[in-house]
ROVEX-526775 format. One record per residue: x, z, y of N, C-alpha, C in turn; residue number from 0. Coordinates in steps of 0.05 Angstrom, whole numbers, plus 5000, padded with zeros to 4 digits. Layout:
// residues N
(rec (X,Z,Y),(X,Z,Y),(X,Z,Y),NUM)
...
***
This chain:
// residues 86
(rec (4512,8343,6299),(4487,8332,6309),(4474,8352,6326),0)
(rec (4464,8343,6349),(4448,8359,6367),(4420,8347,6370),1)
(rec (4400,8363,6369),(4373,8353,6372),(4358,8369,6393),2)
(rec (4341,8356,6408),(4325,8371,6428),(4297,8359,6428),3)
(rec (4279,8376,6436),(4251,8367,6439),(4246,8362,6468),4)
(rec (4234,8339,6473),(4229,8330,6502),(4198,8327,6505),5)
(rec (4187,8342,6524),(4158,8339,6529),(4151,8311,6539),6)
(rec (4125,8305,6538),(4115,8279,6549),(4119,8278,6579),7)
(rec (4121,8254,6589),(4121,8248,6618),(4095,8234,6625),8)
(rec (4076,8251,6632),(4050,8239,6638),(4037,8224,6615),9)
(rec (4023,8203,6621),(4011,8187,6600),(4028,8163,6590),10)
(rec (4052,8160,6603),(4068,8137,6597),(4089,8141,6576),11)
(rec (4098,8165,6571),(4118,8170,6550),(4109,8194,6533),12)
(rec (4107,8189,6508),(4099,8211,6489),(4121,8231,6486),13)
(rec (4114,8256,6476),(4135,8275,6471),(4152,8265,6447),14)
(rec (4177,8273,6447),(4195,8263,6425),(4216,8283,6418),15)
(rec (4229,8279,6396),(4253,8294,6389),(4276,8274,6389),16)
(rec (4297,8281,6402),(4320,8263,6405),(4343,8275,6389),17)
(rec (4359,8258,6377),(4382,8266,6360),(4406,8250,6369),18)
(rec (4429,8264,6374),(4454,8250,6381),(4477,8262,6365),19)
(rec (4497,8247,6358),(4521,8259,6345),(4534,8280,6363),20)
(rec (4544,8301,6351),(4555,8323,6367),(4580,8334,6353),21)
(rec (4597,8348,6369),(4619,8362,6358),(4610,8390,6350),22)
(rec (4630,8406,6342),(4622,8434,6332),(4611,8452,6352),23)
(rec (4614,8445,6378),(4604,8462,6400),(4575,8454,6407),24)
(rec (4566,8431,6397),(4540,8421,6403),(4539,8400,6425),25)
(rec (4563,8395,6438),(4565,8375,6458),(4565,8347,6446),26)
(rec (4556,8328,6461),(4555,8301,6450),(4582,8292,6442),27)
(rec (4584,8279,6418),(4610,8270,6408),(4617,8243,6420),28)
(rec (4598,8230,6434),(4602,8203,6446),(4598,8205,6476),29)
(rec (4603,8184,6490),(4599,8183,6518),(4571,8176,6527),30)
(rec (4553,8176,6509),(4525,8168,6514),(4506,8187,6500),31)
(rec (4483,8190,6511),(4461,8206,6498),(4440,8187,6486),32)
(rec (4447,8163,6478),(4429,8145,6466),(4419,8157,6440),33)
(rec (4394,8156,6436),(4381,8169,6413),(4390,8154,6387),34)
(rec (4393,8169,6366),(4402,8158,6341),(4382,8162,6319),35)
(rec (4388,8152,6294),(4368,8157,6272),(4364,8186,6269),36)
(rec (4339,8192,6264),(4330,8221,6264),(4312,8226,6287),37)
(rec (4314,8210,6309),(4297,8213,6333),(4270,8202,6327),38)
(rec (4249,8214,6337),(4222,8202,6332),(4203,8213,6353),39)
(rec (4180,8200,6357),(4159,8207,6375),(4141,8227,6362),40)
(rec (4132,8248,6377),(4113,8267,6368),(4085,8259,6374),41)
(rec (4065,8268,6359),(4037,8261,6364),(4025,8280,6385),42)
(rec (4035,8305,6385),(4025,8324,6404),(4047,8338,6418),43)
(rec (4041,8352,6440),(4061,8366,6455),(4074,8388,6438),44)
(rec (4100,8392,6441),(4114,8413,6427),(4109,8440,6440),45)
(rec (4085,8451,6437),(4076,8474,6451),(4074,8500,6435),46)
(rec (4085,8499,6411),(4086,8524,6395),(4112,8524,6379),47)
(rec (4118,8548,6370),(4143,8552,6354),(4141,8534,6329),48)
(rec (4118,8533,6316),(4115,8517,6292),(4120,8488,6297),49)
(rec (4110,8477,6319),(4113,8449,6323),(4143,8443,6331),50)
(rec (4156,8460,6346),(4184,8457,6353),(4202,8458,6329),51)
(rec (4198,8480,6313),(4215,8483,6288),(4209,8460,6269),52)
(rec (4184,8452,6266),(4177,8430,6249),(4189,8404,6258),53)
(rec (4191,8400,6284),(4203,8375,6294),(4233,8374,6287),54)
(rec (4247,8397,6291),(4275,8400,6283),(4279,8394,6253),55)
(rec (4262,8407,6237),(4263,8404,6208),(4260,8375,6200),56)
(rec (4240,8361,6212),(4235,8333,6205),(4259,8315,6213),57)
(rec (4271,8320,6236),(4294,8305,6244),(4317,8309,6224),58)
(rec (4321,8333,6216),(4343,8339,6197),(4337,8325,6169),59)
(rec (4311,8325,6161),(4305,8312,6136),(4309,8282,6137),60)
(rec (4303,8270,6161),(4307,8241,6165),(4336,8234,6164),61)
(rec (4354,8254,6171),(4383,8249,6170),(4395,8253,6143),62)
(rec (4379,8261,6124),(4390,8264,6097),(4389,8292,6086),63)
(rec (4372,8309,6098),(4368,8336,6086),(4387,8358,6096),64)
(rec (4396,8355,6121),(4412,8376,6132),(4395,8402,6135),65)
(rec (4408,8425,6140),(4394,8450,6145),(4404,8462,6171),66)
(rec (4387,8478,6182),(4395,8494,6207),(4409,8519,6198),67)
(rec (4432,8524,6208),(4447,8548,6201),(4454,8563,6227),68)
(rec (4458,8589,6224),(4466,8606,6246),(4496,8604,6250),69)
(rec (4506,8603,6274),(4536,8602,6277),(4549,8628,6267),70)
(rec (4573,8624,6257),(4587,8647,6248),(4598,8663,6271),71)
(rec (4597,8690,6270),(4607,8706,6292),(4636,8701,6296),72)
(rec (4645,8700,6321),(4672,8696,6329),(4685,8723,6334),73)
(rec (4711,8727,6326),(4723,8752,6332),(4727,8756,6362),74)
(rec (4726,8782,6370),(4730,8788,6398),(4760,8785,6405),75)
(rec (4767,8774,6427),(4795,8771,6435),(4807,8799,6438),76)
(rec (4832,8801,6430),(4847,8826,6433),(4855,8830,6462),77)
(rec (4852,8855,6472),(4860,8860,6500),(4889,8857,6504),78)
(rec (4897,8849,6527),(4925,8846,6534),(4936,8874,6536),79)
(rec (4958,8879,6521),(4969,8907,6520),(4981,8915,6548),80)
(rec (4991,8897,6563),(5002,8904,6590),(4994,8882,6610),81)
(rec (4970,8886,6622),(4960,8865,6640),(4978,8861,6664),82)
(rec (4996,8879,6671),(5014,8876,6695),(5038,8858,6690),83)
(rec (5044,8853,6665),(5067,8837,6658),(5059,8808,6654),84)
(rec (5076,8789,6663),(5070,8760,6660),(5073,8751,6631),85)
***
């Protein structure tokens, strides 16, 4: 799942948090970015760390209690022992 916070567009569209299914890289798992359950409209602009983190937390709770985790470090690729050889 990938979630993002979108600011308001003037007075016509309120700020919102959008949620879409995603693969392990965070890219959309579908051919559309249509918002899914867990998306919702915010009452105020997401203008502070607390509001942004709170919006993510609420979206995860609406999806069934997921948690935000840090990605595991990936090992560094080993250097090619002889870059001149094919």
